[in-house]
C-alpha angles and dihedrals in degrees: 000000000000093000113049116205116278092021115144117238089241092057104064115172134216124221126195124187115188138177093353147130110230117192113195138028126321114215119184105185103150142083096254129082135270126197124186116186132180090349137136116219116197097195142039128304119218121188118195133144126052103288132094136263126196120190111191131179090344143122130228115199093193137043132297126221131179125195117253101232136037090349101137125227136317125192132185122195125182091340142126131232108194096181122093097239126067137142116284118264100231103125096236104073099075092260123118127186123194117183091330126142118222114192089342093309118114113234128198121170112218104257107180112185093352117129104168138035136197108193104320096329115102132204136203094223138029089235092058092049092047089050091050097047123097125208113293097023126125123228114205120204114227100182142009108283142194120214113259096199102046112117094010127132092236100134093186088067102026127219098299138135094235122004114203122173101170140052106272138136120235107203104201093203090203093302129126129239 
């Protein structure tokens, strides 16, 4: 879980599961972030709480559920959900599918003008995603981008190609910067 018992609301945690085989259910019920990357989950995934969950290049052999209200964001990129139950792909429920199979059917959420994603929350620019990210989160690129800050006179971010002032991961997802 991304919010262990007795954790103060001001102390959200980030959990990353990479290159693993997880046997059992995965429950993200907190306000922190969970990233699952290149992992096989033999069990169900349940997302509640206000935090974010990203599932990247992974396989879930069970079902996926997401709380109805105030349950944060949930994003799937290049993954497969082999169970028969998964959140609806309607673009309004905090769930984003990018090149992901659900029960054998390819799902892609309409992402007009969005280039980056944290959990299931999408952003129009990489700078917006970096500004919104907290330490430990993963930003997944959804489309080729150009840096919207390079060459500007913004002295708070400098004249850089990419300004990052926190501990985050940018997953290029095969896209170019």
